[in-house]
C-alpha positions in Angstrom: -27.7 55.2 20.4 -24.2 56.5 19.8 -23.1 57.3 16.2 -19.5 56.2 15.7 -19.5 56.1 11.9 -17.2 58.4 10.0 -16.6 58.8 6.2 -13.2 58.7 4.5 -13.5 59.9 0.9 -16.7 58.0 0.3 -15.8 55.0 2.4 -17.9 54.5 5.5 -16.0 53.3 8.6 -18.1 51.9 11.5 -15.9 53.8 13.9 -12.8 56.0 13.5 -10.2 53.4 14.7 -8.0 51.9 11.9 -4.8 49.9 12.1 -1.6 51.4 10.8 0.3 49.7 7.9 3.2 47.6 9.0 1.9 47.0 12.5 -1.0 44.6 11.8 0.4 42.2 9.2 -2.3 41.3 6.6 -5.0 41.1 9.3 -5.0 37.3 9.7 -2.2 37.5 12.2 -4.5 39.2 14.7 -7.7 37.3 13.9 -7.4 35.0 17.0 -6.7 37.9 19.3 -9.6 40.4 18.5 -12.7 40.9 16.5 -11.6 42.3 13.2 -15.2 43.1 12.3 -15.2 45.8 15.1 -12.4 47.8 13.5 -13.1 50.9 11.5 -10.5 50.0 8.9 -7.6 47.6 8.2 -4.5 48.9 6.4 -2.3 46.0 5.4 1.4 45.8 5.4 3.0 47.9 2.6 3.0 46.3 -0.8 5.6 46.5 -3.6 5.5 45.1 -7.1 8.0 42.4 -6.2 8.5 40.5 -2.9 11.0 42.1 -0.5 13.0 40.5 2.3 13.6 43.9 3.9 16.7 44.9 5.9 19.0 42.5 7.8 18.5 42.2 11.6 18.5 43.6 14.2 15.5 45.6 12.8 13.6 46.7 15.9 15.0 48.5 19.0 13.0 49.7 22.0 13.6 53.3 22.9 12.3 55.5 25.8 8.6 56.0 25.1 8.8 54.3 21.7 10.6 52.1 19.3 12.9 52.3 16.3 12.2 50.1 13.3 14.2 49.5 10.1 12.2 46.6 8.7 12.8 47.8 5.2 9.3 47.3 4.1 9.5 43.5 3.9 6.4 42.1 2.1 5.1 39.3 -0.1 4.6 41.5 -3.1 1.4 42.5 -4.8 0.8 39.2 -6.7 1.1 37.0 -3.6 -1.1 39.4 -1.6 -3.9 39.2 -4.1 -3.5 35.4 -4.5 -2.8 34.3 -1.0 -3.6 37.0 1.6 -6.7 38.9 0.4 -9.1 35.9 0.4 -9.1 35.9 4.2 -9.9 39.6 4.4 -12.9 39.2 2.1 -14.7 37.5 4.9 -14.1 40.5 7.3 -16.8 43.1 7.5 -14.3 46.0 7.7 -13.0 48.1 4.8 -9.5 47.0 3.7 -6.9 49.6 2.5 -3.8 48.5 0.6 -0.7 50.4 1.4 1.6 50.7 -1.6 5.2 51.9 -2.1 7.8 52.0 -4.9 11.2 53.2 -5.8 10.0 54.8 -9.0 6.9 56.8 -10.0 6.0 54.1 -12.5 6.0 51.5 -9.8 3.4 53.4 -7.8 1.2 53.8 -10.8 1.5 50.1 -11.7 0.5 49.0 -8.2 -2.5 51.3 -8.3 -3.5 49.9 -11.6 -3.3 46.3 -10.4 -5.6 47.1 -7.4 -8.1 49.2 -9.3 -10.5 46.4 -10.1 -10.0 44.4 -6.9 -13.4 44.7 -5.2 -12.2 43.6 -1.8 -9.8 46.6 -1.5 -11.8 49.7 -0.5 -9.0 52.2 -0.9 -5.3 52.7 -1.4 -2.8 54.3 1.0 0.2 55.7 -0.8 3.5 55.6 1.3 5.6 58.5 -0.2 8.4 58.1 2.5 10.3 55.9 0.1 13.6 56.7 -1.7 13.2 57.8 -5.3 16.0 55.8 -7.1 15.6 58.0 -10.2 16.4 61.1 -8.2 19.5 59.9 -6.3 17.6 58.3 -3.3 15.8 61.4 -2.0 12.4 60.4 -0.5 9.4 61.3 -2.6 7.7 62.6 0.6 10.1 65.4 1.2 9.7 67.2 -2.1 6.2 68.6 -3.0 6.8 68.3 -6.7 7.9 64.6 -6.5 5.0 63.8 -4.2 2.6 65.4 -6.5 3.8 63.5 -9.5 3.5 60.2 -7.6 0.0 60.9 -6.5 -1.0 62.2 -10.0 0.3 58.9 -11.5 -1.6 56.9 -9.0 -4.8 59.0 -9.5 -4.7 58.3 -13.3 -4.6 54.5 -12.7 -7.3 54.0 -10.2 -10.9 55.1 -9.4 -10.5 54.0 -5.8 -10.1 56.4 -2.9 -6.5 57.5 -2.6 -5.1 58.3 0.9 -1.5 59.6 1.0 0.7 58.9 4.0 2.8 62.0 4.8 6.3 62.0 6.1 7.1 64.3 9.1 10.7 64.7 8.0 10.0 67.9 6.2 10.2 71.6 6.8 6.5 72.4 6.3 4.0 69.6 6.5 1.2 71.8 5.2 3.1 72.4 1.9 3.3 68.6 1.4 -0.4 68.2 2.2 -1.5 70.8 -0.2 0.7 69.3 -3.0 -0.8 65.8 -2.7 -4.4 67.1 -2.5 -3.9 69.3 -5.5 -2.5 66.2 -7.3 -5.7 64.2 -6.5 -5.5 62.7 -3.0 -8.9 62.1 -1.5 -7.4 62.0 2.1 -4.1 62.3 3.9 -2.7 60.2 6.8 0.0 61.5 9.1 2.5 61.1 10.4 4.8 58.4 9.3 7.8 57.7 11.5 10.5 60.2 12.4 14.0 59.2 11.5 16.2 58.4 14.4 19.0 56.1 15.7 20.4 54.4 18.8 24.0 53.4 19.7 25.3 50.7 21.9 27.9 52.5 24.0 29.7 49.3 25.0 30.3 48.2 21.4 30.1 51.7 19.9 28.0 50.2 17.2 24.5 51.2 16.0 21.7 49.1 17.6 20.1 48.8 14.2 21.8 47.0 11.3 20.5 49.7 9.0 22.0 52.4 11.4 18.9 54.6 11.3 15.3 53.7 11.6 11.8 55.1 12.1 10.8 56.3 15.5 7.2 55.6 16.6 5.2 55.4 19.8 4.2 57.9 22.5 7.5 59.8 22.0 6.2 61.2 18.7 2.6 61.8 19.6 2.8 65.5 20.4 4.6 66.1 17.1 2.0 64.1 15.2 -0.8 65.9 16.9 0.6 69.3 16.1 1.0 68.3 12.4 -2.5 66.9 12.1 -3.9 70.1 13.6 -1.9 72.2 11.1 -2.9 70.1 8.1 -6.6 69.9 9.0 -6.8 73.7 9.0 -5.5 74.1 5.4 -7.0 71.2 3.3 -10.6 70.2 2.7 -10.2 66.4 2.5 -10.3 64.0 5.5 -7.2 63.8 7.7 -6.3 60.5 9.4 -4.1 60.9 12.5 -1.2 58.6 13.3 1.6 58.6 15.9 1.8 57.2 19.4 -1.9 56.6 19.8 -2.0 54.2 22.8 -5.3 55.0 24.5 -8.8 56.3 23.8 -7.7 59.7 25.2 -4.9 59.8 22.6 -7.3 59.0 19.8 -9.8 61.6 21.0 -7.1 64.3 21.0 -6.5 63.7 17.3 -10.2 63.9 16.5 -10.5 67.1 18.4 -7.5 68.5 16.5 -9.2 67.8 13.2 -8.6 64.2 12.3 -11.6 62.3 10.9 -10.1 58.9 12.0 -6.9 57.6 13.5 -4.5 54.7 12.9 -3.2 52.6 15.8 0.4 51.3 15.2 3.0 50.8 17.9 0.3 50.0 20.5 -0.4 46.8 18.6 3.0 45.5 19.6 2.5 46.4 23.3 -1.1 45.1 23.5 -2.6 43.3 20.4 -6.1 44.2 21.6 -5.3 47.9 21.9 -7.7 48.9 19.1 -10.6 47.3 20.9 -9.8 49.1 24.1 -9.6 52.4 22.2 -13.0 51.9 20.6 -14.5 51.1 23.9 -12.9 54.1 25.4 -14.3 56.4 22.7 -17.8 55.1 23.3 -17.4 55.6 27.1 -16.2 59.2 26.5 -19.2 60.0 24.2 -21.6 58.6 26.8 -20.0 60.5 29.7 -20.0 63.8 27.7 -23.5 63.2 26.4 -22.3 63.4 22.8 -24.4 61.3 20.4 -22.2 61.5 17.3 -18.5 61.2 17.2 -18.4 63.6 14.2 -19.3 66.4 16.6 -15.8 66.1 18.1 -13.9 66.4 14.8 -12.1 69.7 14.6 -13.7 70.9 17.9 -10.6 72.3 19.4 -11.2 75.5 21.4 -8.4 78.0 21.3 
């Protein structure tokens, strides 16, 4: 029998394959396409205190080996999520993680507080790639001090496991990882998208209404893999790898680099059943390599 279970800060996942926030809706959107009960974890679309309509279109542009998005974190808001979306997920035998974001430190803390006694939510993922309106719009995730304050505020308001999603748009990803762990993060997930843009040369206008957006997909996978490897070597909490994971081989590379689990994002747009294929592929790999426990792969890179 193969052992696929992994543990993320006290939460047992039946396998290391999770869905990335913003690419899987609130779960129900994929229910007719795949077996949600087979997933290791579901991370829902980012939630804010109030509903948000996001950015004007066009908001998604295909790029070589990836895509740019500037959705603007459109979502129904925390109250509508709890009242209308969460009930479906309570019937799914997969841990659910709520991704939260805010424009102030107080907003993050308030969101964590509202989720603290919600039994159906196993853990919280904190998106710190958002602009801090109290500090002139600089993203929380590019400054260790700001990131630490956000995580500290969240930590004070919840007893749930706290995972912090790190931005790659920094000079040293390990400094950011250490800062959030010191502030109380139980796990880190990385990477979020890389800022980029595309231009229509015929009109000489940006292809995104927002001008810039987040680059995701296979184009960023080597960058994400490198950052996961760097972070896993310097912190003692679980690392979840994100970035261009399209195949089981991609996922396995992240595990070998030190990730305890992975999140599948852009692949869901290409093939809505990609997570199932990746889980199957991990099982096949373990069988072929005569490895009985997937945990044996974590951090097994040979240099």
